[in-house]
MIDOSE-1310 file (N, C-alpha, C; in nm, 2 decimals, decimal comma, always signed):
residues 274
xxxx	-3,97/+8,86/-0,22/-3,88/+8,81/-0,38/-3,78/+8,81/-0,39; -3,69/+8,94/-0,36/-3,58/+9,04/-0,40/-3,52/+8,96/-0,31; -3,58/+8,89/-0,18/-3,44/+8,86/-0,12/-3,38/+8,68/-0,14; -3,53/+8,63/-0,18/-3,48/+8,49/-0,21/-3,42/+8,47/-0,41
xxxx	-3,40/+8,61/-0,50/-3,36/+8,57/-0,56/-3,21/+8,60/-0,56; -3,19/+8,70/-0,43/-3,05/+8,71/-0,40/-2,98/+8,61/-0,33; -3,02/+8,51/-0,25/-3,05/+8,42/-0,19/-2,94/+8,29/-0,33; -3,07/+8,28/-0,37/-3,10/+8,18/-0,51/-2,94/+8,21/-0,59
xxxx	-2,94/+8,35/-0,65/-2,73/+8,36/-0,70/-2,65/+8,32/-0,62; -2,70/+8,33/-0,48/-2,59/+8,36/-0,38/-2,48/+8,25/-0,36; -2,60/+8,13/-0,34/-2,56/+8,02/-0,33/-2,48/+7,92/-0,47; -2,55/+7,99/-0,61/-2,52/+7,96/-0,70/-2,36/+8,00/-0,73
xxxx	-2,34/+8,10/-0,67/-2,20/+8,18/-0,70/-2,12/+8,12/-0,59; -2,12/+8,06/-0,50/-2,03/+7,96/-0,40/-2,02/+7,84/-0,44; -2,17/+7,76/-0,49/-2,14/+7,61/-0,57/-2,03/+7,63/-0,70; -2,03/+7,77/-0,76/-1,92/+7,78/-0,84/-1,78/+7,78/-0,84
xxxx	-1,79/+7,83/-0,70/-1,63/+7,92/-0,69/-1,61/+7,79/-0,57; -1,66/+7,70/-0,54/-1,61/+7,53/-0,48/-1,59/+7,46/-0,57; -1,61/+7,46/-0,69/-1,68/+7,37/-0,80/-1,53/+7,38/-0,85; -1,53/+7,52/-0,87/-1,36/+7,57/-0,94/-1,25/+7,55/-0,85
xxxx	-1,21/+7,54/-0,69/-1,17/+7,56/-0,57/-1,12/+7,40/-0,59; -1,22/+7,31/-0,61/-1,12/+7,13/-0,69/-1,14/+7,09/-0,75; -1,15/+7,16/-0,90/-1,12/+7,20/-1,00/-0,98/+7,14/-1,00; -0,96/+7,23/-0,95/-0,79/+7,31/-0,98/-0,74/+7,28/-0,86
xxxx	-0,78/+7,21/-0,76/-0,71/+7,12/-0,70/-0,61/+7,24/-0,54; -0,73/+7,37/-0,55/-0,65/+7,46/-0,48/-0,72/+7,38/-0,32; -0,84/+7,29/-0,34/-0,91/+7,28/-0,23/-0,87/+7,09/-0,26; -0,83/+7,00/-0,15/-0,82/+6,86/-0,16/-0,87/+6,75/-0,10
xxxx	-0,99/+6,72/-0,16/-1,15/+6,65/-0,10/-1,03/+6,56/-0,02; -0,92/+6,49/-0,05/-0,90/+6,34/-0,01/-0,87/+6,32/+0,15; -0,81/+6,51/+0,16/-0,77/+6,50/+0,30/-0,86/+6,57/+0,39; -0,94/+6,65/+0,33/-1,07/+6,65/+0,40/-1,17/+6,56/+0,44
xxxx	-1,17/+6,44/+0,31/-1,26/+6,35/+0,38/-1,23/+6,20/+0,41; -1,27/+6,10/+0,53/-1,25/+6,01/+0,47/-1,21/+5,97/+0,41; -1,06/+5,83/+0,43/-0,98/+5,76/+0,33/-1,09/+5,66/+0,23; -1,19/+5,59/+0,31/-1,28/+5,51/+0,24/-1,36/+5,60/+0,17
xxxx	-1,39/+5,69/+0,19/-1,49/+5,80/+0,09/-1,47/+5,73/-0,02; -1,37/+5,73/-0,13/-1,41/+5,69/-0,25/-1,41/+5,57/-0,30; -1,35/+5,47/-0,19/-1,36/+5,33/-0,22/-1,50/+5,28/-0,27; -1,55/+5,25/-0,38/-1,69/+5,20/-0,43/-1,70/+5,11/-0,34
xxxx	-1,84/+5,08/-0,25/-1,86/+4,95/-0,16/-1,88/+4,83/-0,27; -1,94/+4,88/-0,36/-2,00/+4,72/-0,43/-1,88/+4,71/-0,54; -1,75/+4,76/-0,55/-1,63/+4,71/-0,64/-1,63/+4,60/-0,69; -1,67/+4,52/-0,79/-1,62/+4,39/-0,80/-1,48/+4,35/-0,87
xxxx	-1,40/+4,28/-0,82/-1,24/+4,21/-0,84/-1,24/+4,08/-0,95; -1,21/+4,15/-1,04/-1,20/+3,99/-1,14/-1,09/+3,89/-1,12; -1,08/+3,78/-1,08/-0,95/+3,71/-1,09/-0,96/+3,58/-1,20; -0,78/+3,61/-1,24/-0,84/+3,44/-1,31/-0,81/+3,36/-1,21
xxxx	-0,90/+3,23/-1,30/-0,90/+3,09/-1,26/-0,74/+3,07/-1,26; -0,67/+2,99/-1,15/-0,54/+2,91/-1,17/-0,55/+2,83/-1,26; -0,42/+2,73/-1,26/-0,42/+2,57/-1,29/-0,39/+2,53/-1,19; -0,52/+2,44/-1,12/-0,47/+2,34/-1,01/-0,48/+2,21/-1,06
xxxx	-0,53/+2,16/-1,12/-0,50/+2,04/-1,23/-0,38/+1,98/-1,14; -0,34/+1,82/-1,13/-0,24/+1,78/-1,10/-0,22/+1,81/-0,99; -0,21/+1,88/-0,89/-0,15/+1,97/-0,74/-0,22/+1,88/-0,68; -0,14/+1,87/-0,59/-0,21/+1,82/-0,38/-0,36/+1,85/-0,36
xxxx	-0,43/+1,84/-0,34/-0,54/+1,88/-0,27/-0,48/+2,00/-0,20; -0,38/+1,97/-0,07/-0,39/+2,06/-0,01/-0,29/+2,19/-0,09; -0,22/+2,17/-0,20/-0,19/+2,26/-0,26/-0,25/+2,34/-0,30; -0,31/+2,29/-0,38/-0,44/+2,37/-0,46/-0,56/+2,44/-0,37
xxxx	-0,57/+2,42/-0,24/-0,64/+2,49/-0,17/-0,61/+2,56/-0,05; -0,40/+2,58/-0,12/-0,32/+2,70/-0,02/-0,40/+2,79/-0,16; -0,35/+2,80/-0,28/-0,38/+2,87/-0,45/-0,47/+2,96/-0,46; -0,61/+2,90/-0,44/-0,71/+2,97/-0,42/-0,74/+2,97/-0,33
xxxx	-0,68/+3,00/-0,17/-0,72/+3,05/-0,10/-0,66/+3,20/-0,13; -0,53/+3,21/-0,15/-0,46/+3,36/-0,15/-0,49/+3,41/-0,28; -0,61/+3,37/-0,35/-0,66/+3,42/-0,45/-0,81/+3,47/-0,44; -0,88/+3,49/-0,28/-0,96/+3,48/-0,20/-1,06/+3,39/-0,31
xxxx	-1,05/+3,24/-0,38/-1,14/+3,14/-0,41/-1,20/+3,09/-0,33; -1,29/+3,00/-0,29/-1,37/+2,88/-0,18/-1,30/+2,74/-0,27; -1,31/+2,62/-0,25/-1,27/+2,52/-0,28/-1,32/+2,42/-0,18; -1,45/+2,36/-0,38/-1,53/+2,28/-0,34/-1,51/+2,12/-0,41
xxxx	-1,51/+2,01/-0,32/-1,42/+1,91/-0,35/-1,53/+1,77/-0,38; -1,51/+1,70/-0,50/-1,59/+1,58/-0,54/-1,43/+1,42/-0,58; -1,46/+1,38/-0,48/-1,39/+1,26/-0,48/-1,43/+1,12/-0,57; -1,26/+1,05/-0,64/-1,33/+1,00/-0,73/-1,22/+0,93/-0,77
xxxx	-1,27/+0,74/-0,79/-1,14/+0,67/-0,72/-1,09/+0,61/-0,89; -0,94/+0,71/-0,93/-0,94/+0,63/-1,06/-0,75/+0,60/-1,04; -0,84/+0,43/-1,09/-0,69/+0,36/-1,12/-0,55/+0,37/-1,11; -0,47/+0,29/-1,10/-0,30/+0,40/-1,12/-0,28/+0,52/-1,09
xxxx	-0,33/+0,61/-0,99/-0,35/+0,75/-0,96/-0,32/+0,74/-0,83; -0,26/+0,81/-0,74/-0,21/+0,82/-0,68/-0,33/+0,91/-0,63; -0,39/+0,91/-0,47/-0,48/+0,97/-0,39/-0,41/+1,14/-0,36; -0,55/+1,21/-0,37/-0,50/+1,33/-0,32/-0,43/+1,44/-0,42
xxxx	-0,44/+1,36/-0,55/-0,45/+1,45/-0,68/-0,57/+1,54/-0,74; -0,53/+1,66/-0,77/-0,65/+1,71/-0,82/-0,68/+1,62/-1,01; -0,79/+1,63/-1,00/-0,78/+1,52/-1,16/-0,82/+1,67/-1,29; -0,89/+1,70/-1,19/-0,99/+1,81/-1,30/-1,05/+1,96/-1,20
xxxx	-1,08/+2,05/-1,27/-1,15/+2,15/-1,22/-1,25/+2,18/-1,36; -1,34/+2,31/-1,20/-1,44/+2,36/-1,30/-1,48/+2,52/-1,19; -1,45/+2,61/-1,26/-1,42/+2,68/-1,38/-1,28/+2,65/-1,44; -1,26/+2,61/-1,56/-1,13/+2,62/-1,64/-1,01/+2,68/-1,57
xxxx	-0,89/+2,67/-1,59/-0,75/+2,78/-1,62/-0,83/+2,86/-1,71; -0,81/+2,99/-1,65/-0,78/+3,08/-1,73/-0,91/+3,17/-1,73; -0,99/+3,14/-1,65/-1,17/+3,20/-1,66/-1,19/+3,34/-1,55; -1,21/+3,38/-1,61/-1,24/+3,47/-1,45/-1,37/+3,45/-1,39
xxxx	-1,33/+3,49/-1,27/-1,45/+3,48/-1,13/-1,41/+3,59/-1,05; -1,53/+3,63/-0,98/-1,54/+3,70/-0,88/-1,44/+3,62/-0,75; -1,45/+3,70/-0,64/-1,36/+3,67/-0,54/-1,53/+3,61/-0,49; -1,40/+3,54/-0,36/-1,49/+3,48/-0,37/-1,61/+3,35/-0,39
xxxx	-1,59/+3,34/-0,54/-1,67/+3,23/-0,57/-1,57/+3,07/-0,57; -1,64/+2,94/-0,59/-1,61/+2,87/-0,58/-1,50/+2,79/-0,70; -1,46/+2,73/-0,65/-1,36/+2,62/-0,76/-1,38/+2,51/-0,75; -1,50/+2,43/-0,84/-1,51/+2,23/-0,81/-1,41/+2,18/-0,86
xxxx	-1,36/+2,04/-0,72/-1,18/+1,97/-0,82/-1,28/+1,86/-0,81; -1,25/+1,76/-0,94/-1,24/+1,67/-0,90/-1,08/+1,58/-0,82; -1,14/+1,56/-0,72/-1,02/+1,49/-0,61/-0,98/+1,37/-0,62; -0,85/+1,28/-0,68/-0,82/+1,14/-0,66/-0,84/+1,08/-0,52
xxxx	-0,91/+0,97/-0,53/-0,95/+0,84/-0,40/-0,87/+0,75/-0,39; -0,82/+0,72/-0,25/-0,72/+0,61/-0,27/-0,81/+0,46/-0,25; -0,79/+0,37/-0,27/-0,92/+0,25/-0,31/-0,91/+0,18/-0,22; -0,99/+0,13/-0,18/-1,10/+0,16/-0,06/-1,07/-0,07/-0,04
xxxx	-0,97/-0,13/+0,03/-0,96/-0,27/+0,09/-1,01/-0,30/+0,17; -1,10/-0,39/+0,17/-1,18/-0,46/+0,31/-1,13/-0,62/+0,33; -1,09/-0,65/+0,46/-1,10/-0,78/+0,45/-1,19/-0,87/+0,47; -1,19/-1,00/+0,45/-1,34/-1,05/+0,51/-1,28/-1,13/+0,66
xxxx	-1,22/-1,15/+0,76/-1,25/-1,26/+0,83/-1,29/-1,29/+0,80; -1,29/-1,47/+0,81/-1,36/-1,58/+0,87/-1,30/-1,66/+0,96; -1,41/-1,71/+1,07/-1,30/-1,79/+1,20/-1,24/-1,94/+1,11; -1,24/-1,98/+1,20/-1,15/-2,13/+1,16/-1,28/-2,25/+1,23
xxxx	-1,41/-2,23/+1,25/-1,52/-2,29/+1,22/-1,61/-2,25/+1,11; -1,62/-2,13/+1,06/-1,67/-2,12/+0,96/-1,57/-2,10/+0,80; -1,45/-2,12/+0,85/-1,38/-2,18/+0,72/-1,39/-2,31/+0,66; -1,38/-2,41/+0,79/-1,45/-2,59/+0,84/-1,56/-2,56/+0,77
xxxx	-1,68/-2,50/+0,76/-1,77/-2,58/+0,72/-1,79/-2,54/+0,57; -1,74/-2,40/+0,55/-1,74/-2,39/+0,41/-1,66/-2,50/+0,34; -1,59/-2,60/+0,33/-1,49/-2,67/+0,33/-1,59/-2,76/+0,35; -1,66/-2,84/+0,41/-1,70/-2,95/+0,40/-1,81/-2,95/+0,32
xxxx	-1,93/-2,78/+0,36/-2,03/-2,78/+0,20/-1,99/-2,80/+0,08; -1,88/-2,75/+0,01/-1,79/-2,82/-0,13/-1,82/-2,88/-0,10; -1,85/-2,97/-0,27/-1,92/-3,09/-0,29/-1,79/-3,09/-0,43; -1,70/-3,01/-0,43/-1,61/-3,04/-0,54/-1,49/-2,96/-0,50
xxxx	-1,35/-3,02/-0,60/-1,23/-3,05/-0,50/-1,16/-2,94/-0,60; -1,04/-2,85/-0,59/-1,01/-2,75/-0,71/-0,85/-2,86/-0,67; -0,85/-2,84/-0,80/-0,74/-2,90/-0,87/-0,62/-2,79/-0,83; -0,51/-2,78/-0,70/-0,36/-2,73/-0,74/-0,26/-2,77/-0,85
xxxx	-0,23/-2,67/-0,88/-0,10/-2,63/-0,96/+0,03/-2,77/-0,93; +0,09/-2,79/-0,94/+0,22/-2,93/-0,87/+0,30/-2,94/-1,06; +0,30/-2,81/-1,16/+0,41/-2,80/-1,22/+0,54/-2,85/-1,18; +0,63/-2,90/-1,19/+0,81/-2,87/-1,16/+0,80/-2,92/-0,97
xxxx	+0,70/-3,00/-0,93/+0,72/-3,06/-0,87/+0,72/-3,15/-0,82; +0,80/-3,22/-0,74/+0,91/-3,34/-0,71/+0,76/-3,45/-0,78; +0,80/-3,60/-0,77/+0,63/-3,64/-0,83/+0,58/-3,72/-0,64; +0,66/-3,70/-0,55/+0,64/-3,77/-0,45/+0,61/-3,64/-0,37
xxxx	+0,61/-3,55/-0,37/+0,51/-3,41/-0,31/+0,43/-3,39/-0,39; +0,39/-3,34/-0,55/+0,28/-3,33/-0,57/+0,19/-3,47/-0,53; +0,21/-3,62/-0,53/+0,13/-3,73/-0,49/+0,06/-3,68/-0,36; +0,12/-3,67/-0,30/+0,14/-3,64/-0,18/+0,03/-3,53/-0,15
xxxx	+0,03/-3,40/-0,20/+0,02/-3,28/-0,22/-0,15/-3,33/-0,35; -0,23/-3,40/-0,43/-0,28/-3,44/-0,46/-0,41/-3,47/-0,33; -0,36/-3,61/-0,27/-0,41/-3,69/-0,12/-0,42/-3,57/-0,08; -0,41/-3,48/-0,04/-0,45/-3,40/+0,09/-0,52/-3,31/+0,04
xxxx	-0,52/-3,29/-0,08/-0,68/-3,20/-0,12/-0,76/-3,30/-0,17; -0,76/-3,44/-0,14/-0,88/-3,51/-0,16/-0,90/-3,62/-0,30; -0,76/-3,59/-0,35/-0,77/-3,64/-0,49/-0,69/-3,73/-0,44; -0,75/-3,91/-0,51/-0,69/-4,03/-0,44/-0,73/-4,14/-0,58
xxxx	-0,70/-4,10/-0,67/-0,70/-4,16/-0,83/-0,59/-4,08/-0,88; -0,49/-4,15/-0,88/-0,35/-4,08/-0,97/-0,31/-4,18/-1,07; -0,29/-4,14/-1,17/-0,21/-4,20/-1,30/-0,09/-4,15/-1,34; +0,03/-4,23/-1,32/+0,11/-4,23/-1,38/+0,16/-4,21/-1,49
xxxx	+0,22/-4,13/-1,60/+0,28/-4,12/-1,70/+0,41/-4,09/-1,73; +0,52/-4,06/-1,82/+0,61/-4,10/-1,81/+0,69/-4,04/-1,92; +0,78/-3,95/-1,91/+0,85/-3,91/-2,02/+0,96/-3,79/-2,05; +1,07/-3,81/-2,21/+1,16/-3,81/-2,18/+1,16/-3,62/-2,17
xxxx	+1,25/-3,52/-2,16/+1,23/-3,35/-2,09/+1,36/-3,30/-2,08; +1,40/-3,24/-2,22/+1,55/-3,20/-2,18/+1,53/-3,06/-2,10; +1,41/-3,02/-2,03/+1,41/-2,92/-1,96/+1,36/-2,91/-1,81; +1,29/-3,01/-1,79/+1,26/-3,06/-1,65/+1,36/-3,15/-1,64
xxxx	+1,33/-3,19/-1,52/+1,48/-3,32/-1,42/+1,41/-3,40/-1,43; +1,48/-3,50/-1,41/+1,43/-3,63/-1,38/+1,33/-3,66/-1,30; +1,16/-3,69/-1,26/+1,16/-3,74/-1,15/+1,02/-3,60/-1,08; +1,04/-3,43/-1,14/+0,93/-3,38/-1,12/+0,85/-3,41/-1,22
xxxx	+0,79/-3,30/-1,22/+0,61/-3,30/-1,27/+0,61/-3,23/-1,42; +0,60/-3,30/-1,56/+0,58/-3,18/-1,67/+0,45/-3,15/-1,70; +0,34/-3,23/-1,66/+0,22/-3,19/-1,72/+0,13/-3,21/-1,66; -0,02/-3,21/-1,65/-0,13/-3,33/-1,54/-0,21/-3,27/-1,58
xxxx	-0,37/-3,36/-1,62/-0,50/-3,31/-1,63/-0,58/-3,36/-1,53; -0,69/-3,31/-1,50/-0,71/-3,16/-1,53/-0,62/-3,08/-1,52; -0,63/-2,97/-1,59/-0,58/-2,82/-1,55/-0,59/-2,78/-1,41; -0,45/-2,68/-1,37/-0,51/-2,63/-1,24/-0,61/-2,56/-1,16
xxxx	-0,69/-2,53/-1,07/-0,79/-2,44/-1,10/-0,93/-2,51/-1,14; -0,95/-2,62/-1,20/-1,04/-2,67/-1,22/-1,12/-2,77/-1,15; -1,22/-2,76/-1,14/-1,30/-2,81/-1,04/-1,28/-2,97/-1,06; -1,24/-3,04/-0,98/-1,28/-3,20/-1,03/-1,34/-3,30/-0,86
xxxx	-1,46/-3,39/-0,94/-1,48/-3,49/-0,86/-1,39/-3,55/-0,74; -1,42/-3,58/-0,62/-1,33/-3,70/-0,57/-1,27/-3,88/-0,58; -1,42/-3,88/-0,70/-1,38/-3,94/-0,75/-1,31/-4,00/-0,86; -1,32/-3,87/-0,93/-1,24/-3,82/-1,08/-1,06/-3,86/-1,05
xxxx	-1,02/-3,95/-1,21/-0,87/-3,97/-1,12/-0,81/-3,86/-1,23; -0,64/-3,83/-1,17/-0,61/-3,73/-1,22/-0,50/-3,76/-1,29; -0,38/-3,76/-1,49/-0,31/-3,86/-1,51/-0,18/-3,66/-1,49; -0,08/-3,72/-1,44/+0,05/-3,64/-1,43/+0,12/-3,72/-1,50
xxxx	+0,25/-3,65/-1,60/+0,30/-3,70/-1,66/+0,47/-3,64/-1,57; +0,56/-3,78/-1,55/+0,67/-3,71/-1,45/+0,76/-3,74/-1,55; +0,86/-3,63/-1,53/+1,01/-3,61/-1,64/+1,12/-3,77/-1,65; +1,14/-3,82/-1,76/+1,25/-3,95/-1,71/+1,36/-3,86/-1,75
xxxx	+1,36/-3,76/-1,77/+1,52/-3,66/-1,77/+1,56/-3,62/-1,94; +1,69/-3,57/-1,91/+1,66/-3,52/-2,11/+1,71/-3,67/-2,18; +1,62/-3,59/-2,29/+1,61/-3,73/-2,40/+1,79/-3,71/-2,47; +1,86/-3,67/-2,47/+2,03/-3,69/-2,47/+2,12/-3,71/-2,35
xxxx	+2,18/-3,82/-2,38/+2,26/-3,85/-2,28/+2,38/-3,77/-2,29; +2,47/-3,77/-2,13/+2,54/-3,69/-2,14/+2,72/-3,78/-2,08; +2,77/-3,73/-2,09/+2,90/-3,86/-2,08/+3,04/-3,75/-2,02; +3,07/-3,85/-1,97/+3,22/-3,76/-1,92/+3,34/-3,79/-1,98
xxxx	+3,39/-3,70/-2,01/+3,54/-3,64/-2,16/+3,66/-3,74/-2,07; +3,69/-3,84/-2,13/+3,80/-3,93/-2,13/+3,93/-3,83/-2,08; +4,05/-3,86/-2,07/+4,22/-3,78/-2,02/+4,25/-3,81/-2,13; +4,30/-3,79/-2,20/+4,37/-3,84/-2,34/+4,50/-3,80/-2,35
xxxx	+4,53/-3,78/-2,25/+4,66/-3,71/-2,22/+4,76/-3,82/-2,26; +4,87/-3,81/-2,29/+5,05/-3,92/-2,29/+4,92/-4,09/-2,37; +4,82/-4,03/-2,45/+4,81/-4,20/-2,50/+4,83/-4,18/-2,62; +4,88/-4,32/-2,70/+4,92/-4,27/-2,84/+4,77/-4,30/-2,93
xxxx	+4,77/-4,29/-3,04/+4,64/-4,19/-3,10/+4,56/-4,33/-3,14; +4,58/-4,46/-3,13/+4,52/-4,56/-3,16/+4,42/-4,57/-2,97; +4,48/-4,55/-2,94/+4,43/-4,57/-2,75/+4,32/-4,49/-2,75; +4,32/-4,34/-2,79/+4,25/-4,20/-2,79/+4,16/-4,21/-2,83
xxxx	+4,17/-4,29/-2,98/+4,02/-4,30/-3,07/+3,93/-4,38/-2,95; +4,05/-4,55/-2,90/+3,92/-4,59/-2,90/+3,90/-4,57/-2,73; +3,95/-4,51/-2,65/+3,85/-4,39/-2,56/+3,77/-4,33/-2,63; +3,76/-4,24/-2,70/+3,68/-4,19/-2,76/+3,60/-4,21/-2,80
xxxx	+3,55/-4,33/-2,88/+3,45/-4,44/-2,90/+3,39/-4,42/-2,78; +3,49/-4,52/-2,75/+3,39/-4,58/-2,59/+3,27/-4,55/-2,49; +3,32/-4,40/-2,55/+3,24/-4,26/-2,43/+3,21/-4,23/-2,50; +3,11/-4,27/-2,67/+3,00/-4,21/-2,70/+3,03/-4,06/-2,75
xxxx	+3,19/-4,03/-2,77/+3,22/-3,93/-2,82/+3,28/-3,95/-2,95; +3,33/-3,82/-3,01/+3,29/-3,86/-3,23/+3,45/-3,75/-3,20; +3,57/-3,82/-3,26/+3,73/-3,79/-3,25/+3,75/-3,68/-3,42; +3,77/-3,57/-3,37/+3,73/-3,41/-3,48/+3,91/-3,41/-3,55
xxxx	+3,97/-3,31/-3,54/+4,13/-3,30/-3,58/+4,25/-3,34/-3,50; +4,29/-3,41/-3,58/+4,45/-3,42/-3,52/+4,52/-3,33/-3,62; +4,58/-3,26/-3,44/+4,69/-3,15/-3,50/+4,80/-3,17/-3,44; +4,88/-3,21/-3,57/+5,03/-3,28/-3,57/+5,09/-3,18/-3,51
xxxx	+5,21/-3,19/-3,38/+5,21/-3,05/-3,33/+5,36/-3,07/-3,29; +5,51/-3,04/-3,29/+5,62/-3,01/-3,20/+5,65/-3,04/-3,08; +5,65/-3,13/-2,97/+5,74/-3,04/-2,88/+5,78/-3,13/-2,81; +5,99/-3,09/-2,81/+6,07/-3,21/-2,78/+6,09/-3,23/-2,63
xxxx	+6,02/-3,17/-2,58/+6,00/-3,19/-2,44/+5,90/-3,28/-2,36; +5,89/-3,33/-2,49/+5,69/-3,49/-2,45/+5,78/-3,56/-2,53; +5,66/-3,70/-2,50/+5,73/-3,85/-2,61/+5,64/-3,79/-2,68; +5,74/-3,79/-2,80/+5,65/-3,83/-2,96/+5,53/-3,92/-2,93
xxxx	+5,44/-3,89/-3,07/+5,38/-4,03/-3,05/+5,21/-4,03/-3,03; +5,26/-3,92/-2,93/+5,14/-3,93/-2,81/+5,07/-3,82/-2,82; +4,94/-3,81/-2,76/+4,88/-3,70/-2,71/+4,91/-3,58/-2,61; +4,91/-3,49/-2,65/+4,98/-3,35/-2,55/+4,91/-3,25/-2,53
xxxx	+4,69/-3,23/-2,55/+4,63/-3,16/-2,57/+4,50/-3,19/-2,70; +4,40/-3,18/-2,57/+4,21/-3,24/-2,64/+4,18/-3,04/-2,61; +4,08/-3,09/-2,70/+4,02/-2,97/-2,71/+3,90/-2,96/-2,61; +3,86/-3,03/-2,54/+3,74/-3,04/-2,41/+3,82/-3,07/-2,30
xxxx	+3,83/-3,00/-2,22/+3,87/-3,03/-2,10/+3,84/-3,18/-2,04; +3,93/-3,29/-2,00/+3,93/-3,46/-1,93/+3,81/-3,37/-1,80; +3,71/-3,47/-1,79/+3,68/-3,46/-1,62/+3,55/-3,41/-1,67; +3,51/-3,33/-1,79/+3,40/-3,24/-1,83/+3,23/-3,30/-1,87
xxxx	+3,17/-3,25/-1,82/+3,07/-3,38/-1,85/+2,98/-3,29/-1,96; +2,97/-3,37/-2,09/+2,87/-3,30/-2,22/+2,82/-3,41/-2,30; +2,73/-3,38/-2,47/+2,63/-3,48/-2,45/+2,73/-3,57/-2,48; +2,64/-3,65/-2,56/+2,69/-3,77/-2,68/+2,71/-3,71/-2,75
xxxx	+2,79/-3,75/-2,88/+2,84/-3,72/-2,99/+2,93/-3,57/-2,99; +3,00/-3,54/-2,84/+3,10/-3,38/-2,86/+3,20/-3,44/-2,93; +3,20/-3,35/-3,01/+3,38/-3,36/-3,11/+3,48/-3,34/-3,03; +3,57/-3,44/-2,98/+3,69/-3,36/-2,93/+3,82/-3,41/-3,04
xxxx	+3,88/-3,26/-3,06/+3,99/-3,21/-3,16/+4,13/-3,34/-3,06; +4,24/-3,32/-3,09/+4,34/-3,34/-3,04/+4,47/-3,32/-3,10; +4,57/-3,31/-2,97/+4,72/-3,24/-3,04/+4,82/-3,35/-3,02; +4,84/-3,44/-3,20/+4,93/-3,58/-3,14/+5,09/-3,51/-3,18
xxxx	+5,17/-3,58/-3,06/+5,34/-3,48/-3,07/+5,40/-3,58/-3,16; +5,50/-3,50/-3,30/+5,56/-3,55/-3,37/+5,66/-3,50/-3,38; +5,72/-3,61/-3,42/+5,92/-3,49/-3,44/+5,88/-3,45/-3,61; +5,95/-3,35/-3,62/+5,95/-3,24/-3,70/+6,03/-3,32/-3,79
xxxx	+5,94/-3,27/-3,95/+6,06/-3,30/-4,09/+6,20/-3,23/-4,10; +6,22/-3,32/-4,18/+6,38/-3,27/-4,13/+6,33/-3,18/-4,30; +6,41/-3,11/-4,33/+6,45/-3,03/-4,45/+6,61/-3,03/-4,51; +6,55/-3,08/-4,61/+6,64/-3,12/-4,69/+6,68/-2,93/-4,82
xx	+6,81/-2,94/-4,79/+6,88/-2,84/-4,84/+7,00/-2,87/-4,88; +7,10/-2,77/-4,98/+7,17/-2,75/-5,09/+7,26/-2,68/-5,03
């Protein structure tokens, strides 16, 4: 019993001495024990979720992997958006996550365009099976070209009408009925309106130079034009009582009724002085 008590007291004193030495750093446990002894095996490292929206998916993956996060993607088609762009994420930016956690990304997907290729025989069969004819758009076409197109489309009954139009050149289609894109029967009559040209006629401006005033007036009236101002000027190098200028260059094409101003060369009036 006595030996047991001595051993217990001795162990207590040794333990107390070791604790004092460690506490006072006389004994440095970090130099004695392995480096990873003090690392906690279950240590949890928190990571702040970055903002990955609007990044390319390749850049978003690099950013996430550098932080130790995993990426899960889900594709979504969004009109007027380039493909492979991050549209949304969960968790949202700023949330805390653990290393190895997954971040779900919604990624834009390119629109799939598929083409159905038909053989020549299938196309002909489809045309033959169609009981209706689709009215083509013939607006602005030359009347002969438009009629030829209608006949090739299967429309043989064409009613021609004519009208003046200031914008559509003579001989071209102004309008038609039924409208373009509508289905018509092969026995139906298509009405077309052909332009007769502008309602306002165009005339050529005559050469009035070196004409007398009366001759210039007659020429202007003959060409369905109007005489404007008669400006009296004096040029001693040119014949008097003759036209030496006009407001619109001769040879130009103008609308009927256009006003022409002229310059009439006259002798200077003598001033009376004392």
